[in-house]
PDB file with SEQRES, HELIX, SHEET and CRYST1 records, atoms N, CA, C and O in Angstrom:
SEQRES   1 A   82  MET VAL CYS TYR ASN LYS ASP CYS LYS GLY ASN LYS PHE          
SEQRES   2 A   82  ASP LEU ASN LYS PHE VAL ASP SER SER THR CYS PHE ILE          
SEQRES   3 A   82  SER GLU LYS THR TYR ASN GLY LYS PRO ILE LYS VAL LEU          
SEQRES   4 A   82  GLU HIS PRO GLY LEU TRP ASN GLY SER MET ALA ASP TRP          
SEQRES   5 A   82  LEU THR ILE PHE VAL GLU VAL PRO LEU ILE THR PHE ASN          
SEQRES   6 A   82  PRO VAL LYS GLU LEU ASN ASP LEU LEU ARG LYS GLU HIS          
SEQRES   7 A   82  GLN PRO LYS ASN                                              
HELIX    1 AA1 LEU A   15  PHE A   18  5                                   4    
HELIX    2 AA2 LEU A   61  THR A   63  5                                   3    
HELIX    3 AA3 LEU A   70  LEU A   74  5                                   5    
HELIX    4 AA4 LYS A   76  HIS A   78  5                                   3    
SHEET    1 AA1 2 PHE A  25  TYR A  31  0                                        
SHEET    2 AA1 2 LYS A  34  GLU A  40 -1                                        
CRYST1    1.000    1.000    1.000  90.00  90.00  90.00 P 1           1          
ATOM      1  N   MET A   1       0.855  -1.165   0.000  1.00  0.00           N  
ATOM      2  CA  MET A   1       0.000   0.000   0.000  1.00  0.00           C  
ATOM      3  C   MET A   1       0.902   1.228   0.000  1.00  0.00           C  
ATOM      4  O   MET A   1       1.890   1.283   0.732  1.00  0.00           O  
ATOM      5  N   VAL A   2       0.566   2.181  -0.800  1.00  0.00           N  
ATOM      6  CA  VAL A   2       1.282   3.449  -0.843  1.00  0.00           C  
ATOM      7  C   VAL A   2       0.333   4.502  -0.306  1.00  0.00           C  
ATOM      8  O   VAL A   2      -0.803   4.615  -0.767  1.00  0.00           O  
ATOM      9  N   CYS A   3       0.790   5.265   0.656  1.00  0.00           N  
ATOM     10  CA  CYS A   3      -0.071   6.281   1.257  1.00  0.00           C  
ATOM     11  C   CYS A   3       0.666   7.610   1.252  1.00  0.00           C  
ATOM     12  O   CYS A   3       1.768   7.723   1.789  1.00  0.00           O  
ATOM     13  N   TYR A   4       0.065   8.588   0.657  1.00  0.00           N  
ATOM     14  CA  TYR A   4       0.642   9.926   0.666  1.00  0.00           C  
ATOM     15  C   TYR A   4      -0.138  10.729   1.691  1.00  0.00           C  
ATOM     16  O   TYR A   4      -1.361  10.833   1.600  1.00  0.00           O  
ATOM     17  N   ASN A   5       0.560  11.299   2.668  1.00  0.00           N  
ATOM     18  CA  ASN A   5      -0.150  11.943   3.767  1.00  0.00           C  
ATOM     19  C   ASN A   5      -0.230  13.468   3.643  1.00  0.00           C  
ATOM     20  O   ASN A   5      -0.506  14.162   4.622  1.00  0.00           O  
ATOM     21  N   LYS A   6       0.013  13.982   2.432  1.00  0.00           N  
ATOM     22  CA  LYS A   6      -0.126  15.422   2.196  1.00  0.00           C  
ATOM     23  C   LYS A   6      -0.980  15.646   0.950  1.00  0.00           C  
ATOM     24  O   LYS A   6      -1.020  14.815   0.042  1.00  0.00           O  
ATOM     25  N   ASP A   7      -1.649  16.771   0.932  1.00  0.00           N  
ATOM     26  CA  ASP A   7      -2.444  17.092  -0.253  1.00  0.00           C  
ATOM     27  C   ASP A   7      -1.551  17.719  -1.327  1.00  0.00           C  
ATOM     28  O   ASP A   7      -0.338  17.823  -1.146  1.00  0.00           O  
ATOM     29  N   CYS A   8      -2.150  18.131  -2.438  1.00  0.00           N  
ATOM     30  CA  CYS A   8      -1.370  18.658  -3.560  1.00  0.00           C  
ATOM     31  C   CYS A   8      -0.672  19.975  -3.239  1.00  0.00           C  
ATOM     32  O   CYS A   8       0.213  20.401  -3.981  1.00  0.00           O  
ATOM     33  N   LYS A   9      -1.059  20.625  -2.144  1.00  0.00           N  
ATOM     34  CA  LYS A   9      -0.413  21.877  -1.733  1.00  0.00           C  
ATOM     35  C   LYS A   9       0.626  21.656  -0.630  1.00  0.00           C  
ATOM     36  O   LYS A   9       1.223  22.612  -0.134  1.00  0.00           O  
ATOM     37  N   GLY A  10       0.840  20.383  -0.247  1.00  0.00           N  
ATOM     38  CA  GLY A  10       1.826  20.080   0.778  1.00  0.00           C  
ATOM     39  C   GLY A  10       1.300  20.118   2.201  1.00  0.00           C  
ATOM     40  O   GLY A  10       2.070  19.962   3.148  1.00  0.00           O  
ATOM     41  N   ASN A  11      -0.014  20.323   2.367  1.00  0.00           N  
ATOM     42  CA  ASN A  11      -0.614  20.327   3.708  1.00  0.00           C  
ATOM     43  C   ASN A  11      -0.863  18.901   4.170  1.00  0.00           C  
ATOM     44  O   ASN A  11      -1.344  18.071   3.398  1.00  0.00           O  
ATOM     45  N   LYS A  12      -0.537  18.612   5.424  1.00  0.00           N  
ATOM     46  CA  LYS A  12      -0.760  17.263   5.957  1.00  0.00           C  
ATOM     47  C   LYS A  12      -2.251  17.000   6.130  1.00  0.00           C  
ATOM     48  O   LYS A  12      -2.998  17.866   6.586  1.00  0.00           O  
ATOM     49  N   PHE A  13      -2.677  15.781   5.756  1.00  0.00           N  
ATOM     50  CA  PHE A  13      -4.047  15.354   6.005  1.00  0.00           C  
ATOM     51  C   PHE A  13      -4.206  15.056   7.495  1.00  0.00           C  
ATOM     52  O   PHE A  13      -3.262  14.593   8.136  1.00  0.00           O  
ATOM     53  N   ASP A  14      -5.384  15.315   8.047  1.00  0.00           N  
ATOM     54  CA  ASP A  14      -5.719  14.858   9.389  1.00  0.00           C  
ATOM     55  C   ASP A  14      -6.255  13.440   9.216  1.00  0.00           C  
ATOM     56  O   ASP A  14      -7.434  13.255   8.915  1.00  0.00           O  
ATOM     57  N   LEU A  15      -5.398  12.444   9.403  1.00  0.00           N  
ATOM     58  CA  LEU A  15      -5.774  11.060   9.111  1.00  0.00           C  
ATOM     59  C   LEU A  15      -6.893  10.546   9.998  1.00  0.00           C  
ATOM     60  O   LEU A  15      -7.577   9.593   9.626  1.00  0.00           O  
ATOM     61  N   ASN A  16      -7.098  11.148  11.159  1.00  0.00           N  
ATOM     62  CA  ASN A  16      -8.197  10.715  12.028  1.00  0.00           C  
ATOM     63  C   ASN A  16      -9.561  10.952  11.386  1.00  0.00           C  
ATOM     64  O   ASN A  16     -10.537  10.297  11.752  1.00  0.00           O  
ATOM     65  N   LYS A  17      -9.638  11.862  10.452  1.00  0.00           N  
ATOM     66  CA  LYS A  17     -10.913  12.128   9.766  1.00  0.00           C  
ATOM     67  C   LYS A  17     -11.320  10.992   8.839  1.00  0.00           C  
ATOM     68  O   LYS A  17     -12.467  10.940   8.394  1.00  0.00           O  
ATOM     69  N   PHE A  18     -10.405  10.086   8.544  1.00  0.00           N  
ATOM     70  CA  PHE A  18     -10.683   9.024   7.589  1.00  0.00           C  
ATOM     71  C   PHE A  18     -11.002   7.685   8.233  1.00  0.00           C  
ATOM     72  O   PHE A  18     -11.149   6.686   7.529  1.00  0.00           O  
ATOM     73  N   VAL A  19     -11.111   7.643   9.548  1.00  0.00           N  
ATOM     74  CA  VAL A  19     -11.475   6.412  10.244  1.00  0.00           C  
ATOM     75  C   VAL A  19     -12.989   6.370  10.383  1.00  0.00           C  
ATOM     76  O   VAL A  19     -13.595   7.325  10.868  1.00  0.00           O  
ATOM     77  N   ASP A  20     -13.597   5.278   9.965  1.00  0.00           N  
ATOM     78  CA  ASP A  20     -15.041   5.104  10.109  1.00  0.00           C  
ATOM     79  C   ASP A  20     -15.287   4.256  11.356  1.00  0.00           C  
ATOM     80  O   ASP A  20     -15.240   3.027  11.294  1.00  0.00           O  
ATOM     81  N   SER A  21     -15.548   4.910  12.480  1.00  0.00           N  
ATOM     82  CA  SER A  21     -15.702   4.198  13.755  1.00  0.00           C  
ATOM     83  C   SER A  21     -17.015   3.427  13.850  1.00  0.00           C  
ATOM     84  O   SER A  21     -17.222   2.690  14.814  1.00  0.00           O  
ATOM     85  N   SER A  22     -17.905   3.583  12.871  1.00  0.00           N  
ATOM     86  CA  SER A  22     -19.177   2.848  12.917  1.00  0.00           C  
ATOM     87  C   SER A  22     -19.059   1.462  12.282  1.00  0.00           C  
ATOM     88  O   SER A  22     -20.014   0.686  12.324  1.00  0.00           O  
ATOM     89  N   THR A  23     -17.908   1.139  11.697  1.00  0.00           N  
ATOM     90  CA  THR A  23     -17.749  -0.165  11.062  1.00  0.00           C  
ATOM     91  C   THR A  23     -16.919  -1.089  11.939  1.00  0.00           C  
ATOM     92  O   THR A  23     -16.143  -0.639  12.782  1.00  0.00           O  
ATOM     93  N   CYS A  24     -17.093  -2.380  11.730  1.00  0.00           N  
ATOM     94  CA  CYS A  24     -16.303  -3.376  12.445  1.00  0.00           C  
ATOM     95  C   CYS A  24     -16.362  -4.685  11.653  1.00  0.00           C  
ATOM     96  O   CYS A  24     -17.178  -4.837  10.744  1.00  0.00           O  
ATOM     97  N   PHE A  25     -15.493  -5.614  12.009  1.00  0.00           N  
ATOM     98  CA  PHE A  25     -15.522  -6.926  11.387  1.00  0.00           C  
ATOM     99  C   PHE A  25     -15.036  -7.952  12.392  1.00  0.00           C  
ATOM    100  O   PHE A  25     -14.398  -7.604  13.386  1.00  0.00           O  
ATOM    101  N   ILE A  26     -15.337  -9.211  12.135  1.00  0.00           N  
ATOM    102  CA  ILE A  26     -14.913 -10.297  13.017  1.00  0.00           C  
ATOM    103  C   ILE A  26     -13.782 -11.041  12.338  1.00  0.00           C  
ATOM    104  O   ILE A  26     -13.898 -11.457  11.185  1.00  0.00           O  
ATOM    105  N   SER A  27     -12.685 -11.206  13.062  1.00  0.00           N  
ATOM    106  CA  SER A  27     -11.553 -11.956  12.523  1.00  0.00           C  
ATOM    107  C   SER A  27     -11.269 -13.140  13.435  1.00  0.00           C  
ATOM    108  O   SER A  27     -11.662 -13.157  14.602  1.00  0.00           O  
ATOM    109  N   GLU A  28     -10.584 -14.120  12.883  1.00  0.00           N  
ATOM    110  CA  GLU A  28     -10.219 -15.302  13.664  1.00  0.00           C  
ATOM    111  C   GLU A  28      -8.742 -15.222  13.996  1.00  0.00           C  
ATOM    112  O   GLU A  28      -7.908 -15.016  13.114  1.00  0.00           O  
ATOM    113  N   LYS A  29      -8.421 -15.388  15.278  1.00  0.00           N  
ATOM    114  CA  LYS A  29      -7.053 -15.347  15.772  1.00  0.00           C  
ATOM    115  C   LYS A  29      -6.860 -16.501  16.739  1.00  0.00           C  
ATOM    116  O   LYS A  29      -7.778 -17.289  16.969  1.00  0.00           O  
ATOM    117  N   THR A  30      -5.670 -16.598  17.301  1.00  0.00           N  
ATOM    118  CA  THR A  30      -5.443 -17.573  18.359  1.00  0.00           C  
ATOM    119  C   THR A  30      -4.996 -16.845  19.608  1.00  0.00           C  
ATOM    120  O   THR A  30      -4.305 -15.829  19.540  1.00  0.00           O  
ATOM    121  N   TYR A  31      -5.401 -17.379  20.753  1.00  0.00           N  
ATOM    122  CA  TYR A  31      -5.013 -16.836  22.046  1.00  0.00           C  
ATOM    123  C   TYR A  31      -4.705 -18.011  22.953  1.00  0.00           C  
ATOM    124  O   TYR A  31      -5.548 -18.878  23.187  1.00  0.00           O  
ATOM    125  N   ASN A  32      -3.485 -18.023  23.458  1.00  0.00           N  
ATOM    126  CA  ASN A  32      -3.026 -19.163  24.269  1.00  0.00           C  
ATOM    127  C   ASN A  32      -3.207 -20.481  23.529  1.00  0.00           C  
ATOM    128  O   ASN A  32      -3.552 -21.500  24.127  1.00  0.00           O  
ATOM    129  N   GLY A  33      -2.969 -20.449  22.216  1.00  0.00           N  
ATOM    130  CA  GLY A  33      -3.043 -21.654  21.405  1.00  0.00           C  
ATOM    131  C   GLY A  33      -4.448 -22.090  21.023  1.00  0.00           C  
ATOM    132  O   GLY A  33      -4.612 -23.122  20.371  1.00  0.00           O  
ATOM    133  N   LYS A  34      -5.455 -21.338  21.408  1.00  0.00           N  
ATOM    134  CA  LYS A  34      -6.843 -21.706  21.088  1.00  0.00           C  
ATOM    135  C   LYS A  34      -7.420 -20.697  20.098  1.00  0.00           C  
ATOM    136  O   LYS A  34      -7.165 -19.499  20.213  1.00  0.00           O  
ATOM    137  N   PRO A  35      -8.202 -21.181  19.119  1.00  0.00           N  
ATOM    138  CA  PRO A  35      -8.822 -20.246  18.170  1.00  0.00           C  
ATOM    139  C   PRO A  35      -9.903 -19.411  18.850  1.00  0.00           C  
ATOM    140  O   PRO A  35     -10.698 -19.921  19.640  1.00  0.00           O  
ATOM    141  N   ILE A  36      -9.916 -18.125  18.529  1.00  0.00           N  
ATOM    142  CA  ILE A  36     -10.942 -17.221  19.056  1.00  0.00           C  
ATOM    143  C   ILE A  36     -11.425 -16.321  17.920  1.00  0.00           C  
ATOM    144  O   ILE A  36     -10.762 -16.186  16.892  1.00  0.00           O  
ATOM    145  N   LYS A  37     -12.578 -15.717  18.123  1.00  0.00           N  
ATOM    146  CA  LYS A  37     -13.086 -14.710  17.198  1.00  0.00           C  
ATOM    147  C   LYS A  37     -12.969 -13.356  17.886  1.00  0.00           C  
ATOM    148  O   LYS A  37     -13.282 -13.218  19.069  1.00  0.00           O  
ATOM    149  N   VAL A  38     -12.515 -12.359  17.129  1.00  0.00           N  
ATOM    150  CA  VAL A  38     -12.248 -11.044  17.688  1.00  0.00           C  
ATOM    151  C   VAL A  38     -13.013  -9.991  16.900  1.00  0.00           C  
ATOM    152  O   VAL A  38     -12.993  -9.998  15.669  1.00  0.00           O  
ATOM    153  N   LEU A  39     -13.681  -9.092  17.597  1.00  0.00           N  
ATOM    154  CA  LEU A  39     -14.350  -7.965  16.969  1.00  0.00           C  
ATOM    155  C   LEU A  39     -13.315  -6.851  16.800  1.00  0.00           C  
ATOM    156  O   LEU A  39     -12.745  -6.378  17.783  1.00  0.00           O  
ATOM    157  N   GLU A  40     -13.075  -6.437  15.567  1.00  0.00           N  
ATOM    158  CA  GLU A  40     -12.064  -5.414  15.294  1.00  0.00           C  
ATOM    159  C   GLU A  40     -12.711  -4.202  14.642  1.00  0.00           C  
ATOM    160  O   GLU A  40     -13.618  -4.317  13.817  1.00  0.00           O  
ATOM    161  N   HIS A  41     -12.223  -3.058  15.034  1.00  0.00           N  
ATOM    162  CA  HIS A  41     -12.622  -1.802  14.396  1.00  0.00           C  
ATOM    163  C   HIS A  41     -11.517  -1.418  13.428  1.00  0.00           C  
ATOM    164  O   HIS A  41     -10.355  -1.329  13.826  1.00  0.00           O  
ATOM    165  N   PRO A  42     -11.855  -1.189  12.169  1.00  0.00           N  
ATOM    166  CA  PRO A  42     -10.820  -0.870  11.192  1.00  0.00           C  
ATOM    167  C   PRO A  42     -10.152   0.463  11.494  1.00  0.00           C  
ATOM    168  O   PRO A  42     -10.789   1.421  11.932  1.00  0.00           O  
ATOM    169  N   GLY A  43      -8.854   0.491  11.248  1.00  0.00           N  
ATOM    170  CA  GLY A  43      -8.080   1.718  11.394  1.00  0.00           C  
ATOM    171  C   GLY A  43      -7.520   2.114  10.044  1.00  0.00           C  
ATOM    172  O   GLY A  43      -7.942   1.598   9.009  1.00  0.00           O  
ATOM    173  N   LEU A  44      -6.585   3.015  10.060  1.00  0.00           N  
ATOM    174  CA  LEU A  44      -6.035   3.519   8.803  1.00  0.00           C  
ATOM    175  C   LEU A  44      -5.210   2.491   8.061  1.00  0.00           C  
ATOM    176  O   LEU A  44      -5.195   2.503   6.830  1.00  0.00           O  
ATOM    177  N   TRP A  45      -4.521   1.600   8.762  1.00  0.00           N  
ATOM    178  CA  TRP A  45      -3.475   0.818   8.105  1.00  0.00           C  
ATOM    179  C   TRP A  45      -3.869  -0.618   7.818  1.00  0.00           C  
ATOM    180  O   TRP A  45      -3.002  -1.395   7.418  1.00  0.00           O  
ATOM    181  N   ASN A  46      -5.087  -1.012   7.989  1.00  0.00           N  
ATOM    182  CA  ASN A  46      -5.444  -2.393   7.698  1.00  0.00           C  
ATOM    183  C   ASN A  46      -6.368  -2.518   6.487  1.00  0.00           C  
ATOM    184  O   ASN A  46      -7.099  -3.502   6.366  1.00  0.00           O  
ATOM    185  N   GLY A  47      -6.342  -1.561   5.619  1.00  0.00           N  
ATOM    186  CA  GLY A  47      -7.118  -1.654   4.384  1.00  0.00           C  
ATOM    187  C   GLY A  47      -8.555  -1.211   4.511  1.00  0.00           C  
ATOM    188  O   GLY A  47      -9.338  -1.416   3.583  1.00  0.00           O  
ATOM    189  N   SER A  48      -8.931  -0.612   5.620  1.00  0.00           N  
ATOM    190  CA  SER A  48     -10.321  -0.190   5.809  1.00  0.00           C  
ATOM    191  C   SER A  48     -10.420   1.310   5.986  1.00  0.00           C  
ATOM    192  O   SER A  48     -11.097   1.786   6.898  1.00  0.00           O  
ATOM    193  N   MET A  49      -9.771   2.041   5.147  1.00  0.00           N  
ATOM    194  CA  MET A  49      -9.773   3.498   5.245  1.00  0.00           C  
ATOM    195  C   MET A  49     -11.027   4.048   4.580  1.00  0.00           C  
ATOM    196  O   MET A  49     -11.326   3.730   3.428  1.00  0.00           O  
ATOM    197  N   ALA A  50     -11.743   4.863   5.308  1.00  0.00           N  
ATOM    198  CA  ALA A  50     -13.003   5.397   4.801  1.00  0.00           C  
ATOM    199  C   ALA A  50     -12.761   6.650   3.966  1.00  0.00           C  
ATOM    200  O   ALA A  50     -11.925   7.484   4.313  1.00  0.00           O  
ATOM    201  N   ASP A  51     -13.482   6.774   2.889  1.00  0.00           N  
ATOM    202  CA  ASP A  51     -13.491   7.965   2.040  1.00  0.00           C  
ATOM    203  C   ASP A  51     -12.130   8.291   1.428  1.00  0.00           C  
ATOM    204  O   ASP A  51     -11.835   9.458   1.174  1.00  0.00           O  
ATOM    205  N   TRP A  52     -11.307   7.286   1.190  1.00  0.00           N  
ATOM    206  CA  TRP A  52     -10.031   7.501   0.514  1.00  0.00           C  
ATOM    207  C   TRP A  52     -10.166   7.087  -0.934  1.00  0.00           C  
ATOM    208  O   TRP A  52     -10.913   6.164  -1.257  1.00  0.00           O  
ATOM    209  N   LEU A  53      -9.457   7.755  -1.792  1.00  0.00           N  
ATOM    210  CA  LEU A  53      -9.305   7.295  -3.167  1.00  0.00           C  
ATOM    211  C   LEU A  53      -8.180   6.276  -3.127  1.00  0.00           C  
ATOM    212  O   LEU A  53      -7.070   6.600  -2.705  1.00  0.00           O  
ATOM    213  N   THR A  54      -8.445   5.070  -3.553  1.00  0.00           N  
ATOM    214  CA  THR A  54      -7.462   3.998  -3.431  1.00  0.00           C  
ATOM    215  C   THR A  54      -6.994   3.551  -4.803  1.00  0.00           C  
ATOM    216  O   THR A  54      -7.798   3.257  -5.687  1.00  0.00           O  
ATOM    217  N   ILE A  55      -5.698   3.507  -4.963  1.00  0.00           N  
ATOM    218  CA  ILE A  55      -5.084   3.002  -6.180  1.00  0.00           C  
ATOM    219  C   ILE A  55      -4.078   1.945  -5.762  1.00  0.00           C  
ATOM    220  O   ILE A  55      -3.223   2.202  -4.915  1.00  0.00           O  
ATOM    221  N   PHE A  56      -4.171   0.757  -6.349  1.00  0.00           N  
ATOM    222  CA  PHE A  56      -3.218  -0.298  -6.023  1.00  0.00           C  
ATOM    223  C   PHE A  56      -2.025  -0.184  -6.949  1.00  0.00           C  
ATOM    224  O   PHE A  56      -2.172  -0.043  -8.163  1.00  0.00           O  
ATOM    225  N   VAL A  57      -0.849  -0.248  -6.361  1.00  0.00           N  
ATOM    226  CA  VAL A  57       0.393  -0.093  -7.102  1.00  0.00           C  
ATOM    227  C   VAL A  57       1.193  -1.378  -6.949  1.00  0.00           C  
ATOM    228  O   VAL A  57       1.480  -1.806  -5.831  1.00  0.00           O  
ATOM    229  N   GLU A  58       1.551  -1.990  -8.065  1.00  0.00           N  
ATOM    230  CA  GLU A  58       2.369  -3.195  -8.009  1.00  0.00           C  
ATOM    231  C   GLU A  58       3.833  -2.794  -7.871  1.00  0.00           C  
ATOM    232  O   GLU A  58       4.342  -1.978  -8.640  1.00  0.00           O  
ATOM    233  N   VAL A  59       4.501  -3.377  -6.883  1.00  0.00           N  
ATOM    234  CA  VAL A  59       5.918  -3.085  -6.657  1.00  0.00           C  
ATOM    235  C   VAL A  59       6.701  -4.388  -6.735  1.00  0.00           C  
ATOM    236  O   VAL A  59       6.136  -5.462  -6.524  1.00  0.00           O  
ATOM    237  N   PRO A  60       7.991  -4.308  -7.034  1.00  0.00           N  
ATOM    238  CA  PRO A  60       8.792  -5.531  -7.063  1.00  0.00           C  
ATOM    239  C   PRO A  60       8.792  -6.207  -5.687  1.00  0.00           C  
ATOM    240  O   PRO A  60       8.815  -5.526  -4.662  1.00  0.00           O  
ATOM    241  N   LEU A  61       8.768  -7.526  -5.666  1.00  0.00           N  
ATOM    242  CA  LEU A  61       8.709  -8.269  -4.417  1.00  0.00           C  
ATOM    243  C   LEU A  61       9.843  -7.892  -3.472  1.00  0.00           C  
ATOM    244  O   LEU A  61       9.662  -7.910  -2.254  1.00  0.00           O  
ATOM    245  N   ILE A  62      10.987  -7.555  -4.006  1.00  0.00           N  
ATOM    246  CA  ILE A  62      12.130  -7.233  -3.156  1.00  0.00           C  
ATOM    247  C   ILE A  62      11.881  -5.987  -2.297  1.00  0.00           C  
ATOM    248  O   ILE A  62      12.522  -5.820  -1.259  1.00  0.00           O  
ATOM    249  N   THR A  63      10.963  -5.119  -2.714  1.00  0.00           N  
ATOM    250  CA  THR A  63      10.679  -3.904  -1.943  1.00  0.00           C  
ATOM    251  C   THR A  63       9.603  -4.120  -0.890  1.00  0.00           C  
ATOM    252  O   THR A  63       9.364  -3.243  -0.060  1.00  0.00           O  
ATOM    253  N   PHE A  64       8.953  -5.276  -0.915  1.00  0.00           N  
ATOM    254  CA  PHE A  64       7.868  -5.536   0.030  1.00  0.00           C  
ATOM    255  C   PHE A  64       8.006  -6.941   0.566  1.00  0.00           C  
ATOM    256  O   PHE A  64       7.665  -7.903  -0.122  1.00  0.00           O  
ATOM    257  N   ASN A  65       8.495  -7.072   1.772  1.00  0.00           N  
ATOM    258  CA  ASN A  65       8.679  -8.376   2.400  1.00  0.00           C  
ATOM    259  C   ASN A  65       8.117  -8.362   3.812  1.00  0.00           C  
ATOM    260  O   ASN A  65       8.871  -8.294   4.783  1.00  0.00           O  
ATOM    261  N   PRO A  66       6.799  -8.427   3.931  1.00  0.00           N  
ATOM    262  CA  PRO A  66       6.200  -8.334   5.262  1.00  0.00           C  
ATOM    263  C   PRO A  66       6.520  -9.556   6.114  1.00  0.00           C  
ATOM    264  O   PRO A  66       6.741 -10.654   5.603  1.00  0.00           O  
ATOM    265  N   VAL A  67       6.538  -9.337   7.413  1.00  0.00           N  
ATOM    266  CA  VAL A  67       6.703 -10.422   8.378  1.00  0.00           C  
ATOM    267  C   VAL A  67       5.410 -10.470   9.175  1.00  0.00           C  
ATOM    268  O   VAL A  67       5.139  -9.598  10.001  1.00  0.00           O  
ATOM    269  N   LYS A  68       4.617 -11.501   8.915  1.00  0.00           N  
ATOM    270  CA  LYS A  68       3.353 -11.644   9.628  1.00  0.00           C  
ATOM    271  C   LYS A  68       3.367 -12.837  10.572  1.00  0.00           C  
ATOM    272  O   LYS A  68       2.520 -12.943  11.459  1.00  0.00           O  
ATOM    273  N   GLU A  69       4.311 -13.719  10.384  1.00  0.00           N  
ATOM    274  CA  GLU A  69       4.451 -14.853  11.298  1.00  0.00           C  
ATOM    275  C   GLU A  69       5.925 -15.238  11.359  1.00  0.00           C  
ATOM    276  O   GLU A  69       6.721 -14.830  10.514  1.00  0.00           O  
ATOM    277  N   LEU A  70       6.273 -16.019  12.358  1.00  0.00           N  
ATOM    278  CA  LEU A  70       7.664 -16.364  12.624  1.00  0.00           C  
ATOM    279  C   LEU A  70       8.367 -16.969  11.413  1.00  0.00           C  
ATOM    280  O   LEU A  70       9.517 -16.627  11.137  1.00  0.00           O  
ATOM    281  N   ASN A  71       7.703 -17.850  10.696  1.00  0.00           N  
ATOM    282  CA  ASN A  71       8.333 -18.515   9.552  1.00  0.00           C  
ATOM    283  C   ASN A  71       8.686 -17.550   8.419  1.00  0.00           C  
ATOM    284  O   ASN A  71       9.535 -17.867   7.586  1.00  0.00           O  
ATOM    285  N   ASP A  72       8.049 -16.383   8.375  1.00  0.00           N  
ATOM    286  CA  ASP A  72       8.397 -15.389   7.362  1.00  0.00           C  
ATOM    287  C   ASP A  72       9.847 -14.934   7.507  1.00  0.00           C  
ATOM    288  O   ASP A  72      10.476 -14.547   6.522  1.00  0.00           O  
ATOM    289  N   LEU A  73      10.377 -14.980   8.724  1.00  0.00           N  
ATOM    290  CA  LEU A  73      11.768 -14.573   8.957  1.00  0.00           C  
ATOM    291  C   LEU A  73      12.769 -15.548   8.350  1.00  0.00           C  
ATOM    292  O   LEU A  73      13.947 -15.217   8.212  1.00  0.00           O  
ATOM    293  N   LEU A  74      12.319 -16.738   7.988  1.00  0.00           N  
ATOM    294  CA  LEU A  74      13.205 -17.735   7.392  1.00  0.00           C  
ATOM    295  C   LEU A  74      13.413 -17.520   5.899  1.00  0.00           C  
ATOM    296  O   LEU A  74      14.307 -18.126   5.308  1.00  0.00           O  
ATOM    297  N   ARG A  75      12.606 -16.673   5.285  1.00  0.00           N  
ATOM    298  CA  ARG A  75      12.773 -16.409   3.856  1.00  0.00           C  
ATOM    299  C   ARG A  75      14.120 -15.755   3.599  1.00  0.00           C  
ATOM    300  O   ARG A  75      14.641 -15.035   4.451  1.00  0.00           O  
ATOM    301  N   LYS A  76      14.680 -16.005   2.428  1.00  0.00           N  
ATOM    302  CA  LYS A  76      16.018 -15.489   2.097  1.00  0.00           C  
ATOM    303  C   LYS A  76      16.089 -13.971   2.170  1.00  0.00           C  
ATOM    304  O   LYS A  76      17.147 -13.418   2.469  1.00  0.00           O  
ATOM    305  N   GLU A  77      14.974 -13.287   1.902  1.00  0.00           N  
ATOM    306  CA  GLU A  77      14.975 -11.827   1.943  1.00  0.00           C  
ATOM    307  C   GLU A  77      15.253 -11.282   3.341  1.00  0.00           C  
ATOM    308  O   GLU A  77      15.687 -10.140   3.488  1.00  0.00           O  
ATOM    309  N   HIS A  78      15.005 -12.096   4.368  1.00  0.00           N  
ATOM    310  CA  HIS A  78      15.201 -11.646   5.749  1.00  0.00           C  
ATOM    311  C   HIS A  78      16.484 -12.215   6.383  1.00  0.00           C  
ATOM    312  O   HIS A  78      16.720 -12.037   7.579  1.00  0.00           O  
ATOM    313  N   GLN A  79      17.293 -12.885   5.589  1.00  0.00           N  
ATOM    314  CA  GLN A  79      18.533 -13.443   6.112  1.00  0.00           C  
ATOM    315  C   GLN A  79      19.661 -12.431   5.959  1.00  0.00           C  
ATOM    316  O   GLN A  79      19.642 -11.619   5.034  1.00  0.00           O  
ATOM    317  N   PRO A  80      20.655 -12.473   6.869  1.00  0.00           N  
ATOM    318  CA  PRO A  80      21.784 -11.542   6.760  1.00  0.00           C  
ATOM    319  C   PRO A  80      22.543 -11.766   5.452  1.00  0.00           C  
ATOM    320  O   PRO A  80      22.680 -12.889   4.969  1.00  0.00           O  
ATOM    321  N   LYS A  81      23.018 -10.684   4.916  1.00  0.00           N  
ATOM    322  CA  LYS A  81      23.811 -10.780   3.680  1.00  0.00           C  
ATOM    323  C   LYS A  81      25.262 -11.086   4.058  1.00  0.00           C  
ATOM    324  O   LYS A  81      25.776 -10.529   5.028  1.00  0.00           O  
ATOM    325  N   ASN A  82      25.929 -11.965   3.302  1.00  0.00           N  
ATOM    326  CA  ASN A  82      27.319 -12.328   3.592  1.00  0.00           C  
ATOM    327  C   ASN A  82      28.289 -11.322   3.040  1.00  0.00           C  
ATOM    328  O   ASN A  82      29.499 -11.479   3.198  1.00  0.00           O  
TER     329      ASN A  82                                                      
END                                                                             
């Protein structure tokens, strides 16, 4: 995701204005090794931004290597360079 936090005149957006606090969703997670369901309120950075113009930009894989679980650290992109 690419996010520009200034308008065309260089003024910073008030990002709190773009959170829709009336929405929510249920996600499945684990807690103490047991599956649970969690009620989540979307924020700015989880893809639930309200009233934003959204454009998806494809970037080379080397520029985007998220770590969402422990095994992601085993990928070659996250290993020390020799």
